[in-house]
Structure formats: structure tokens, C-alpha cells
N, C-alpha and C positions, 0 to 999 in steps of 0.2 A: 245489253244489260237492261233489265226492267227495274225501274225504281220502286221501292216499297212505299207504303203509305207515308211514312215519316220523311223519307228522302224527298218525295214529291212535295210534301207540305213545306219542307224547309226551302227547297229550290223556288217554289212559288212565292214564299215570303220574301226571299232575297230579290226575286224579280219585281215584286211590288215595290220594294225599297228603291230599286234601280229606276223604275218608271216614275217614282215620286222624287227622284234626284237626291236620295239620301246616300246612295252608293254610286261610285264611278264604275266604269266597265272593268277595270283591273281588279278592284276589290270584289266586284260581283263574281268574276270568274274564280278568284281565289277561294271564295266561300263555297261556290258550287263544286269546284274541284275537290275541296275537302270532304264534301258529302258524297260525291260520286266516285272519286278516285280515278277518273278517266277523262282526258281531254275530249275525245270524240263524243262520249256520252254527255259531258257538260255542254259541248257545243250544240249538240242536237237538241237537247231539252231547252236551252236558252233561245235557240232559233224558234222553237215551237211556241215559246212564250213572248216572242216579239222583242227580244232584247238585243237586236242589232247583229252585226256580222260576227259569227263565231271565229272566223279566221283572224280578224283584227283583234278580238279578245285574246285568243291564244298567243298571238305575237306580243300583245301588250304585257301578258304575264311573263313570257319568256325573256323579254328584254326591257330593262328599266329605261333605256334610251328611247325605245319606241313608246313606252308608257308615257313618257314626258311629252312626246310629240302628238300622240293620238288619243289619249284617254279623255273621255268627256268629263269635264269638271263637275263635281258634285255640288249641289246647292249647299251653302254654308249651314252647318248644323248649329242650332241655337245652343246657348250655354245650358248645361244640365240644370234641372230645377233644384231648388233648395231642399235637399232631402233631410235636413235637420229641423224642418218647420215643426212647430208645436202641434201635438195631436196625431202625428204620423209616426215618424221614426222613434224607435225605442232603443236607447243606448244599452250596451252590454252591462254597464255599471248600474242600471236601474235597480234600486233596492228591493223592488217587488218581485224580481225574477232572478234566476241563476242560469248560466249558460255553460256549455262544455262541448268539446269535440269528442265524439265517441266512435268506436269501431267494433264490429263484431263479424263473425265468420258468415259469409254468404255462400251461395252455391258454387262460386268459382273464384272468389277473392274475398278479402276483407271489404265490408261495406262501410263507407264513411258517412257520418251523420253529424250535423250541427244540431245540438239539442238545446232548446230554450224552454224552461218550465217555470211555473210560479214557485215562489218560496213556500216551503211547507211540505207536509207528507202526502197530501192529496187524500184519496185518489182523484186525479183530474182526467177529463176526457182527453184522448190522444188524437193528434192530427198529423198526418204526413204532409209535408210541403214539398212540392215537386217543381223544380226550377225550369227556366226557359232553356233555349238551345245553347246558350253560352256557358252552361255549367253552374255550379254552386257559387254564386257571386255574393257580395256583401248585401245586395238588395234582398236576396232570398233569406239570408240570415236575419236581416231586419224584419222581414215578414214573420219569421218564426218568433222573434222577440215580441212583435205586436200580438201574436196569438197568446204567448205566455202572459203578457200583461193583461189579457182578457180572460185568463183562467184555464188555458189549454196547455197541455204538454205537447210542444211542437217539434217534430222530427224532420228537419230539412235534409233530405237525402241527397247525396252526391251520386248522380247516375253515371258519373265518369269513374266510379270506383274501380271497375275492372281495368281501367287504363292508368291506375295509380292515383286517381283523384283529379279534380279540376286543375287545369294548367293556366298559366298566366296569359298565354296566347289563346284568345277565345276561339279562333278558327280550329285549333287542335281539338277543343272540346266539341265543337259543332261537328267536326269531321267524324270523331269517334261515335257520337250519338247518332249521327245519320247513318253510318255504316254498321252500327251494332244490330244484332238480331233482336227485333222487338221482344221476342219471347225471353231472351236473356235478361233484358231490363225489367220485364214483368216479374221474372223469378226473383230478382233482387228486391223489387218492391214488395212482393209477397213475404219474403224473408224479413223485411223491415216491419211489416205488420206483425209477424210472429214475435220479433224482438220487442216491439213496442208493447204488446199485450202482456209480456212477462215482467215488465218493469213495475216494482211495487207502488210507484207513485201514479200509475196509469190505471184508470178504470177499464178493465178488459172488455166490457160490454158496450163501451162508448168510444168507438174508433172511427175516424173519418179521414178524408183525403181532399186536399186542395192543390190544384196545379195550374200553371200559367203557360199559355202558348203551347210549345212542345210538351211541357209538363201537364197542360190541360188534357192533351190526348192520353197521357199516361195516367192521369187521374181516372179517366174512364176505364182504362185497362185494369187498374188496381181494383176499382169497384166491381168489375166483372169477374176478376180472377180470385178475389178474396171474399169469402162469405162473412168475414168478420167486419167488413166495412159497412157501417150503418148510414153514413152520410157522405156525399161527395159534392164538391163545388169546382167543376172544371171551367176555367176561364179560356174562352175562344181557342179550344184545342180541337184537332181532328178526331174523328171517331173511326178507328180502323175496323172494329168488329160490330158493325151496325146490327147484324143478325143476332148478336149475343147480348145486346144491352138489356134485354128483358130478363136475363138470368141473374141480374144483380140483386143483392139484398139492400142496396143503398137507396136512400132518398136522394135524388140528384137535382141540383139547381145549376143549370147551365147559364153562364154569363157570356153575353155576346155583344159585339159592336156592330151598329147598323151599317157602317162603311166597310165592314169586313165580310163582303158578300160570299167569298169562297167558303167561309165557315158558317155564316148564318144560313146559307143554302142547305145545310145538312139538318137543320132543325126539324122539318116536317117528317123526314124518315125516322129520326130518332124518337120523336114524339109519338109517332104512330106505333112503333114497337113497344115503347114503354107503356102507353095507355092501354094497348090491347092486352098486355099482360097484367094490368092492374097495378103497375108500379107507380111510385111517386116521382113525378118529374115536372119541373117548371123551367121555362126558358125566359130569361130576362134580357131584352135587347136594349142597349143604351143608344139612344138616338144621337146622331152626329159624332159618335165616338169611332176611333180607329182601332185596328188590331193592336194589342199591347197597351191599351189605355191605362192599365193599373200600374205599370212600371214608371214610378216617378223619378227614375234616374235617366230616362230616355225622353228628352223634351220634344222630340219629333212626333211622338205618338201619345204621350201621356195626356190624360184629360182629368183635370182636378175635379170637375163636376161628376164625371162618371165614376172615378175611383172613390170619391167621397160618398157616393150613394151605394156603391157595390160593397164596401167594407162592412157597414152595419147589416146589410142584407146577408152577407156571408156568415157573420157571427150569429145572427138570428136563426138562420137555417141550421147551423151546427148545434146551437143550443136546443133547438126544438127536437132534433133527432138523435143527438148523442146524450141519452139519458139512461 
């Protein structure tokens, strides 16, 4: 079995977490198995990434007793950051916005979206918000509300929609997203663009996309697949279709973390393609930051300095190109 771009991206992310002692072996294998669906494949790829004995890992997952005896303890995870701090989190009850759960017919199922928009008739620029590999979490809903507070109609898509929507167990969501055909998820995103542009409170000529980690990759996919997208801000996501980035109509601001070398290493190839085609592209690398630095619910990677700088840059980029 050959891993696709997103499966390899996810497995490498989990391997990084393991090497940094944020995951023990048992949890590592559970996550990788969810993505690959195969113990031999999981064992082979983990061995190639230097994650210890696959045989031990397989036994660890199969037997709780063995897990207790052999699993490498994870480094204690710091308590989550205060996600209700002033100036960041926007509550659903904020009087300046309105929120709702919506669904509409997609190519293969209902597509589920958390919509946050400013009060009033608009029209407002529209932004699709694409979540990380755990599915549509409260953190993503919060990001949508932050956009609404800033004057955008934000459509936080649930890319687990074909699986019935985001589940409580995050590994189920990660497994579905990893094994999904990327073209199917792109089709759902393009359908969401179509839905967004028909809403009376959205300015149809001012549509953008923002995505984080796994969703950062799909922000690129959406910008490539939909000519309606005029601005994109992918945060530290993989680029599956490097040869097609130059076909986008979007002005792209790529957000990167200096410590996230497996993603920052893709900047030159993307930049070359975009510049050669006369497209608008900028890469912002946050020094000292780690992959996932914007997620303020994950204390192991969140960087207040990087996130605080990235947010106004994102808003400025969208306001410049979504006119």
C-alpha cells in the first residue's frame, strides 16, 4: 500500500509528536492504524520514520496488559491554554454576530457547516474555514466566530460530513480524513464554495479560504480547484499539487513555522511555480514556532507570539484581496 500525500503528512505529524514525547507508542500506533487501516503498513512506515520496534507497537495495541508493561511514557502534557482570554475567543452569544449549524446537499452526502456571520444583511466577504485532522472542533468554530467578529461570513466546513460528521473520538475523524479520496474532499469544498456564493448575505465576488495543518493543505486544494476563490491563507499545510498551484486565481499567503522543516521545505518549489506564472504569493515564516502554532487549545505547540502576529496578517490579506 502506497500512502497518499495526506496519509504520509499525518503519519509524519504523529511521528514528530512521538519523537517529541507528546505521544506514547500505543497512541502513536492507534493513530497511524486509523490512517492506514493496516498493521503491516503502519509498522513499515513507523520503522522508516525511526519510531521504534513495530512488533512491540503492534503487541502494545493488541494487549492492554502488554501496553502497561512496555509502552514508553509520554512527557506530561501541559494544561490547555486559557482559550477564553480577552481578544481571542469570541463567544457564540456575542451580540455582534450570529451563528448556526447548516447543511446542504453535496456530491455524495449532506455537507455540514458551522456558520458564523456578522449581524445585518451584508453583503460580507465569505471565508471557508478548514479544520485540522481531528475534525470540526470547538476551536474551529471559535475561529469562524473570530472571522465573523471581523466582518466576514465564515463557513467552517466539516470534512467528515461523508462519514456522518465529526465524531467524539478524534481518531475516528483522523482515520476517515486520512483514508478519504482527496478528490472527494475537494469536491465537497468546491460545493461549499458554490453554496457560500449563493447566500444573500455573502458578496459572491469576495470569497476566500483559510485552513490549518491538514486543512492548510486543503486550503491550497480549494484555491486550485475553484476559480471563485480570490484569497487563500493556508497555515503549515502540505501541497499535494505543486505543479498546479500556478492555475489558482487566489492571492495566497502561506503561514509557516520555522521549526516545521518538513513543511517549510516546500516553500521554494511553490514560490517558483507561483512567481513564474505571475501569481500573488507570499510566505511568512514565524521564527521559533512549531507546527500547529495557531491552535491555542494545544499547549504543546501553541505560540502566543506567532499566533498573535499571524491573525492580523491573515485579516489584512483577506481584506486586501476580498473586495
